[in-house]
C-alpha positions as CSV (number, residue, x, y, z in Angstrom):
1,M,72.2,54.7,94.7
2,M,69.6,51.9,94.6
3,M,70.5,48.8,92.7
4,P,67.9,47.5,90.2
5,R,65.9,44.5,91.4
6,K,66.7,41.2,89.6
7,A,63.7,40.3,87.5
8,S,62.1,37.0,88.4
9,L,61.9,34.1,85.9
10,S,58.2,34.7,85.5
11,M,58.9,38.2,84.3
12,V,61.8,37.5,82.1
13,F,60.3,34.6,80.2
14,V,58.4,35.8,77.2
15,A,57.3,33.1,74.7
16,A,56.6,34.0,71.1
17,L,55.9,31.5,68.4
18,T,57.3,32.2,65.0
19,A,56.9,30.3,61.8
20,V,60.6,29.8,60.9
21,A,60.1,29.2,57.2
22,C,58.1,32.4,56.6
23,G,59.5,34.7,59.2
24,W,56.3,35.6,61.0
25,P,56.4,38.6,63.4
26,Q,57.5,37.8,66.9
27,V,54.6,38.9,69.1
28,A,55.1,38.1,72.8
29,S,52.8,36.3,75.2
30,S,53.1,37.9,78.7
31,P,52.7,36.0,82.0
32,A,49.2,37.5,82.0
33,A,48.5,35.8,78.6
34,D,47.8,39.3,77.1
35,A,49.1,38.6,73.6
36,N,48.6,38.9,69.9
37,P,49.9,35.4,68.7
38,P,51.6,35.0,65.4
39,A,49.8,33.3,62.6
40,A,50.4,30.8,59.8
41,S,48.4,29.5,56.9
42,I,49.1,26.0,55.5
43,R,47.4,23.3,53.5
44,T,45.8,20.2,55.0
45,G,48.4,17.6,55.7
46,G,51.2,20.2,55.4
47,S,53.9,20.8,57.9
48,K,55.5,23.9,59.4
49,A,58.3,24.4,62.0
50,F,57.6,26.7,65.0
51,T,60.0,28.0,67.6
52,A,59.7,29.6,71.0
53,V,61.7,32.8,71.4
54,G,62.6,34.3,74.8
55,S,65.1,34.3,77.6
56,N,64.3,30.7,78.4
57,T,63.2,28.7,75.5
58,A,62.8,25.3,77.1
59,V,59.2,24.5,76.3
60,S,56.7,21.7,75.8
61,W,54.5,21.8,72.7
62,R,50.9,20.8,72.1
63,V,47.9,21.4,69.9
64,Q,45.1,23.1,71.8
65,E,42.4,21.2,70.0
66,G,44.0,17.8,70.5
67,A,44.4,15.2,67.7
68,S,41.6,16.8,65.6
69,G,43.7,19.9,65.2
70,G,46.8,18.1,63.9
71,A,50.1,17.1,65.7
72,V,53.2,18.9,66.9
73,T,56.5,17.3,67.9
74,Q,58.5,18.5,71.0
75,A,60.8,20.2,68.5
76,G,57.9,22.4,67.4
77,Q,57.3,20.7,64.0
78,Y,53.5,21.0,63.3
79,T,51.6,18.7,60.9
80,A,48.1,19.9,59.9
81,P,45.1,17.6,60.0
82,A,43.2,16.4,56.9
83,V,40.4,18.9,57.3
84,S,40.2,22.7,57.2
85,G,39.9,24.8,60.3
86,V,41.6,27.2,62.7
87,F,43.9,25.6,65.2
88,H,46.3,26.7,68.0
89,V,49.9,25.5,68.5
90,V,50.8,26.1,72.1
91,A,54.3,26.3,73.7
92,T,54.4,26.1,77.5
93,S,57.4,27.2,79.6
94,A,59.2,24.2,81.2
95,A,60.3,26.4,84.1
96,N,56.8,28.0,84.7
97,P,53.8,26.1,83.2
98,A,51.7,29.2,83.9
99,I,53.5,31.0,81.0
100,N,52.7,30.1,77.4
101,G,52.5,31.4,73.9
102,Q,50.5,30.3,71.0
103,A,50.4,30.4,67.2
104,V,47.1,30.6,65.4
105,V,47.2,28.2,62.4
106,T,44.7,28.4,59.6
107,V,44.5,25.1,57.7
108,D,42.8,25.1,54.3
109,S,42.4,22.2,51.9
110,G,41.5,24.4,49.0
111,V,38.2,22.6,48.7
112,R,35.1,24.7,48.0
113,I,31.4,23.8,47.9
114,S,28.6,25.9,46.6
115,A,24.9,25.5,46.1
116,S,21.9,27.4,44.7
117,S,19.4,28.6,47.4
118,P,16.5,28.9,47.9
119,V,14.6,26.1,46.2
120,S,10.9,25.7,46.1
121,A,9.0,22.4,46.5
122,F,5.5,21.1,47.3
123,A,5.0,19.0,50.4
124,C,5.8,15.3,50.0
125,E,7.0,15.8,46.4
126,A,10.6,15.0,45.6
127,V,12.9,17.7,44.5
128,A,16.5,17.3,43.3
129,L,19.1,19.5,45.0
130,T,22.6,20.2,43.6
131,A,25.9,21.3,45.1
132,T,29.2,21.8,43.3
133,V,32.6,20.9,44.8
134,T,35.8,22.4,43.4
135,G,39.4,22.2,44.4
136,S,39.5,18.4,44.6
137,T,39.2,15.4,42.3
138,D,36.7,14.0,44.9
139,T,33.5,15.9,44.0
140,G,31.2,13.8,46.2
141,V,28.6,15.5,48.4
142,V,27.2,14.2,51.7
143,W,23.6,15.3,52.2
144,S,21.7,15.7,55.5
145,A,18.3,17.0,56.4
146,P,16.5,17.4,59.8
147,A,14.1,14.6,60.4
148,S,11.4,17.1,61.2
149,C,11.7,18.4,57.7
150,G,11.9,15.2,55.7
151,T,14.4,12.9,54.1
152,I,17.2,13.2,51.5
153,T,18.9,10.6,49.5
154,S,22.6,10.2,48.9
155,A,22.0,11.7,45.4
156,G,20.5,14.9,46.9
157,V,16.8,14.1,46.3
158,F,14.8,15.8,49.1
159,T,11.2,14.8,50.1
160,S,9.5,16.9,52.8
161,V,7.0,15.7,55.4
162,R,3.4,16.9,55.2
163,G,3.0,20.5,55.9
164,S,4.7,23.7,54.8
165,G,7.5,26.0,55.8
166,N,11.3,26.4,55.3
167,C,13.8,23.5,55.6
168,V,17.5,24.0,55.7
169,I,19.4,21.2,54.0
170,T,23.2,20.7,54.4
171,A,25.6,19.7,51.7
172,Q,29.0,18.7,52.9
173,A,32.1,18.2,50.7
174,H,33.2,14.5,51.0
175,A,36.8,15.7,50.4
176,D,36.7,18.0,53.4
177,A,34.1,17.7,56.1
178,A,34.7,21.2,57.3
179,K,33.4,22.6,54.0
180,T,29.6,22.8,53.8
181,A,26.8,24.7,52.0
182,S,23.2,25.3,53.1
183,I,20.2,25.1,50.9
184,T,16.8,26.5,52.1
185,V,13.9,24.6,50.6
186,N,10.6,26.6,50.7
187,V,8.0,23.9,51.1
188,A,4.5,24.9,49.9
189,P,1.3,23.1,51.0
190,E,0.7,19.8,49.2
191,R,-1.1,19.8,45.9
192,V,-4.4,18.0,45.4
193,L,-3.9,15.3,42.8
194,S,-7.4,13.9,42.8
195,L,-10.8,14.2,44.5
196,A,-13.2,11.3,45.2
197,I,-16.8,11.4,46.4
198,V,-17.6,8.7,49.0
199,P,-19.7,6.7,48.3
200,A,-19.2,7.0,44.6
201,S,-22.8,5.8,43.9
202,V,-25.9,5.1,45.9
203,S,-29.6,4.1,45.3
204,L,-32.1,5.9,47.5
205,S,-35.8,5.5,48.0
206,V,-38.1,8.5,47.7
207,S,-37.4,11.1,50.5
208,A,-34.4,9.1,51.8
209,T,-31.2,10.9,52.7
210,Q,-27.6,10.0,52.2
211,A,-24.4,11.6,53.7
212,F,-21.5,12.0,51.3
213,A,-17.9,12.8,52.0
214,A,-15.0,13.9,49.9
215,N,-11.5,12.4,50.0
216,V,-8.5,14.2,48.5
217,T,-5.3,12.5,47.3
218,T,-2.0,14.3,47.4
219,A,1.6,13.2,47.3
220,C,1.3,12.8,51.0
221,G,-1.5,10.3,50.8
222,T,-5.4,10.2,50.8
223,F,-7.2,12.2,53.4
224,P,-10.7,13.5,54.2
225,A,-11.2,16.9,52.5
226,G,-10.3,19.7,54.9
227,S,-8.0,17.6,57.1
């Protein structure tokens, strides 16, 4: 009768991360890293304890995304960052660093930002954009626009460059930089505000000729007609 072979450490160690407080399902991470990790959802700045489960639970802990993804102690206590996002808490076997398990943590501040889109505007004419922030007492919005499109003030007043086309403006919640909304501004060609004949007056002798030109003024400036 053949005796069963003794399993190696790399085969017997199976790491699974479980959220202790909520009893998340224990899903194993194999040495081949073929795993469905457990998951947790917490608020920004919140904390949750994780543990490694297996035949050898001596592990080291880290956050895959580094400091931007929060912090975890070597006891498995995770603290979420101040911004929303999806982060990964990783436990690595002390006996075999090639073996690890991870928990996917969804961090949500509860902040939401919304904006109406699209918006229409004429080239070089200012248009006020609005965005609404909920879920925080800080309802401030940080605006940004591609330089090739135009400029936008801190109050959300957008002015395009000369030309026409679509510009995508970004509104970011001041309370949570991960929460953004996009506004498409459909920029129409500039409107003619006035037309001037140059020269405005002239005195000519009989049979003399005179060349005239027309200048148009728009919100973008004054240009020769047709330019």
